[in-house]
N, C-alpha and C positions, 0 to 999 in steps of 0.2 A: 909148230908142235915138235918137229924133229930137232930144232935148235935147243929148246929148253927141256924137252922130255916131260912135259906136263900138259894137261888139258887146256884148251883155249875156248873162251866164250867169244863167238862172233855175233855182234849185236847190230841189227839194222832195224828199220821201221817198215811196217806193212802199210804201204801207201798205194791205193789203187789209182790208175790213170797215168798220164804222161808226166805230170808235174810231181817230182819226188822230193823237192826241198823248198822250204820257205822259212821265214823267221819263226813262224809258229811250229813247224815241223822240227826245226833244229832245237827249239826250246823243249819240245816234248822229248826228243832224244836225250838232251842233257839231263832232264829229270830222270829218265831211265838209267843213265849212267850213275846218277846219284843213288838211285834205289839199289842197283846192283852192288856198288861199292859199299853201301851201308850194310846190306845183307851179309856181304863177305866179311866186313869188319866185325859184325855181330858174331860170326862163326869163327873169328880169329884166323881166317884164311889169309895166306900171304899172296898178294898180287905181285907176281915177279916182274911182269912187264905189261904196259898198257899203252894203247895208241888209238886216237880218235881222228877221223877225217871228215870234213864237211865238204861234200862233193855235189856236183850237179845231179848226179845219180842218186843222191840221198846221203845222209850222214851214216857213218859206219864206225864201229869200235871193235877192237881186238884186245882181249884181256887174258894173259897167261896166269893161271891160278894154281897154286900148290894145294890141291885138294883132290879127293877121290872123285872121279868124273861123274859117277852116278849120283853122288851127294850134290855135286855142283849142278847137275841137270835138274835135280829136285828143287833147288833154290831158284833157278831160272824159271822153271815151270810155275812155281808158286807166285813169282812176280807177275808173270804173264796172265795168271788166273785171277789174282787178287788186287792188283793195282788198278786204279781208275783208267790208266793209260795202257794197261797190260795187253789188251786185245790188239793194240797197234805195235807192240814190241815183238821182235823176232830174235830171241836169244838162243842161238844154236850152240851146243857144246861139242867140240871136236876132241876125240880121245887121242892119246899118244900115238896110236897106230894110224891116225888120219880118218877114222870112221866117225860119222855123225851120230850121236845118240838120239834115239827117237823118243818123243814124249808119249806117255801112257794116255794122257787125257786128250780127248778130241777137241780141236779148236773150233769155236762156234763162229757163225757168220755174224757180221756187224748189224745186219738188218733183220734177219728172221730167226736167228739163234740155231739154225740147223747146222750140220757139219759144214765148215767153211769150204772143204775140198769139193763137196758135191755142188754147192752154189757156184763156186768158181769154174769147175769143169763144165758145167751145164749153162753157164752164163745166165743164171736166173735173174740177176739184178743188173740194171744198167750201171755203168761206171760212174755216171754222174751222181746217182743215188748213193752209191757207196762212198764217193768222195765227199758229198755233203755231210754224210753221217760221220765220216772221219774228222772233218773240220769241227763238227759239233762236239765230239768227244775231246779233241785237242783243246778247243777254246775253253770248255768248262773245266777240264782237269788242270790245264796250265794256269788259268786264272786262280783257281782254288789253291793250288800249290804255291804259286808265286806270291799271292797276297798274304798267305800264312807266313811264308818265309820272310817277306819284307817287314811284316808286323813284328815278327820274332827279332829281327835284326834291329829294328827301332827300339824296342824294349831293351834289348841287350845293350845298345848304345847308351841309353839312359842309365842303366845299372852300372855299366863300366865307368861312366862319367862320375857318378856319385862315389864309386868305390876307389877311383884314382886318388892316390895319396902321396905326397901332400898337395893341397890346393889352397892358395891364400884366401882367407875369408869365407871359404865355402865348407859345406858339410862334407867330411871324408871319414876315413877310418880312424884318423888321429883325434879329431875333435869335431864339433858342430860349427866351426868357424864363427862368423859374427851372428849366428842365429840361435835364439833361445826357444823357438817354437817348433823346430824340426830336427830330425836326425836320420841316420841311415834307414831306419825302419819306416819312417814317414815317406821317404823317397822311394823305397822299395815297393811299398803299398801303392803309392801313386802310379809308379811305372807299370805295375802289374795290371791295373784296370784300364790302361790306355791301349792295350793290344787290339781290341775291336775297332778303335778309332783309326789306328794306323792301317789296319787291314782295309777298312772302308775308304781311306784316303787313297791307297794304292789302286783299289778296284775302280774308284771314281775316275782317276787319271787314265787307267787302262781302257775304260769304256768311252772316254770323251773324245770329241773331235774339236771342240771349241774351248780354248784356254780360259777365256774370260768367264764364260758360263760355268766352266769347271771350278774356277776359284771361288765364284759366288756360292756354289753348292758346298765346296769344302769348308767355307767359313761357317755355314750352318752346322756342319758336322763338328767343327771345332768348338762351337758354343756348347753343344751337347756334351763333348768330351770334357770341357771345363766344369760343367755341372757334375759329371761323374767324378772328376778329380777332387772337387771341393767336398763332395759328399764323403768320399773315401778318407780324406784327410781332416774332416771336421772343420773345414774352412780355411786350411792352410794352403797358401799358394806355392806349390812345389814345382809345377811344370807348365804353368800358363804360357810362358815364353816358348817352351819346347813344343807345346801343342801347335803353336803358330808356325814356328820355323821348321821343326822336323816333320810336322804333318804336311807342309807345303812340299818339302823335299820328297816325301813318300809319294805324294800325288804326282809330282813331276817324274819320278821314276816310273810310275805306271804309265803316264802319257808317253814317255820316250820309248817304253818297252814295245808299244804297238805303232807308234808314229815316227820313231827314230828321233835323232837330235841329241842335244846335250842337256843334262839335267840342270846345269847352272843357267844356261840360256832360257830354258823352259821356266825356271823359277822367276827370272826377270820379266819375261813376257806375261806370265800368269799374274804377277803382282803389280804390274805397271799401273801407276795412279793411286796406289794405296797411301802414299805420303800425303797426297792432296787432301785426304780425309782429316789429317791433323790440322790443316789450315782452314778447311771449309765446314767441318761438322760441328755446329754450335752445341749439339747435344752431348758430344763426347767429353767425358771427364775422366781422363786417364793419366797415369804418370808419363806415358809417352807423349801425350799432347802437351803437358806442362813443360817437359824437357824441350820440345820443339818450339813452344812459344817463348821460352826463356833463353835457350841457347842455340836454337836452330838445328838441334840434333834430330836426325830421322830414325835413329834406333834400328831395330830389327826390320822395320818396314823398308828403310832405305837400303839396308844390307841385302835384302831379298830382291828389291827392285834393280839393284846393281849387279845381280847375279852372284851373290855371296862371295865377294872378292876376298874377304878375310879368310874364308875357308879355302877358296880356290887357289889363292896366291900365297897364303901364309900357313894356315893350319894344316891342311891335308899334305902339301909337299913336305912340311917339316916332320909330320908324323911318319911318312913313309921313308924319309931320309934317316930319321932316328932308328926306325926298325931295321932299315938296311944296314945300319952300323952295328946292329946286334943288341940295341937297347930293348928292354922289356916294353910291352905295350903300356904298362903303368908309368914307367919313367919317361917314355916318349910322350905320353898324354900330359904329364905334369909339365914338361917342357913346352909343349904346344900351348897349354893354358897361359903360361907366363908370356909367351909370344903374343897371344891374342890380347891379354890384358895390356901389354905395352903399346898396342896399336889402336885399340878400340876406346872411344869415349863412351864407356859403359853407363847407360842412363840409370841403371840400378845402383851403381856406386855413387853417382852424383846425387841421386835422390836420397840415399841413406847418409852420406857423409859430407855433401857439399862439393862444389866444383874444385876448390883449392886442394882439399885432401885427395880427391879423386885423381886430379892431375899429378899430384906428388906420387901417388901410388903407381900411376902409369910410368912416370919417370924412373921410379925404383925398379919396376919390372924391366924397363928398357935397359937400364944400367946392368942388371943381372944378366940379361940376355946378351949384351955386348961384351961381357966378360969372357965369353967363349966357352968357359967350362964352369958349370955349376951343378950342384947335386941337391938331394932332398933336404939337407940341413940349411942350405941357402934359402930354399923355398919356405922352410919352416920359419925362418927369421922374418921373411916377407909376410908370412901368415900372421905373425905376432903384431906387425904394424897394422895390417888390415883389421884384425879383431879389435885392437885397442881404439881404432877410429871408426868402427861400425861399418866397415866397407865390405861389400860382397859383390864380386863381379859375376852376377847371375846371367847377364847376356853372353859373356865370354864362355861360361859354362855350357850354355845351350849350344853354342857354335862348336865347342869341343865334342859334344854329343853328335852333332852333324858330321864332324870329321870322322869320328869313330864309325858312324853309320855308313858313310860313303866308302871307308876303307873296307868294312865288312862286305858291302855290296860288291865292291870290285873283286874281292876274294871269292865270293860265292858265285857270282855270275860272270866272272872273268871279263868285266866291262872295261 
């Protein structure tokens, strides 16, 4: 306070009992930080300095804010009263003279809604009961918040993918690529109705302990999402591949949020054995099965079974490298797509244009990539070849969306 001459918000968590920190408590705290900073941004308040620490004694945060202290206290009190996690937030405001501003509203007990000070001083409730209620509040609110956030990021990734321009053979802001039945609006409509599916996928992973059972249930959710998509687009397949790939990644993100581990490895374990279906399921009549029978290509099933190596080793590192060099997200995404096209035997391209033309397209993308320096005009020329040969790298586009999603996930959750 004395250093900056401005009020400070000291933020900690109200956690009863000897255990003051856990993965769940830290996540609840991080949501509180998000709520506080969002409220301050809404009021156009300048956060001069901020620091958060995750300690054995519990998470803590300090925020120096250029704002009238009484107004700042009012914002903090509103969050404590209105947010689903607010009763577990302790947002004290320290004035420039070092005094703590008192709240006008009485804080209520978690169990009986009586004044918390009375219940605490008289030890009316057992610590175990307060702890159990605390965990209930955290579990419900964190899952609600994070599943909404994940679904939003997934839809955002799909929208950013289709808006990225230029993209060879694909719908973008410049043209509709090799497609005559879909445009930006078709994709936007499709992406918008998939929010509930991505939310359910994350929640399913979050609540699951067994990956194989989890994946079986996810596939049922995926079928329902496909029906929703086809109804919205009047039968046009905009996101069937993304429902499978991005839905699996969302589910894996939920599983790792509660069980720990790596999203890529989780995807591999979850989908292990799905390629065998292409070989053994006599009732299956899909483009993926035809490509497997004719060329031995495993498609997105193999990509997921292997832990998304194209995303892990090519797409995501390249995206982050380009952004680190100062490229825009769009320019970085366009480059990533070219890189993915150069490496993937995209079953969608082979199905539309044949193996010879698809292989030539891959070679052209690889040559463009190896040139070291290329821009939008070079990709536009590649786009012309793709369109003239009816090629559309839809599988690569889905993986670009996964790259975007994992980048957004890392930014938001600091994963």
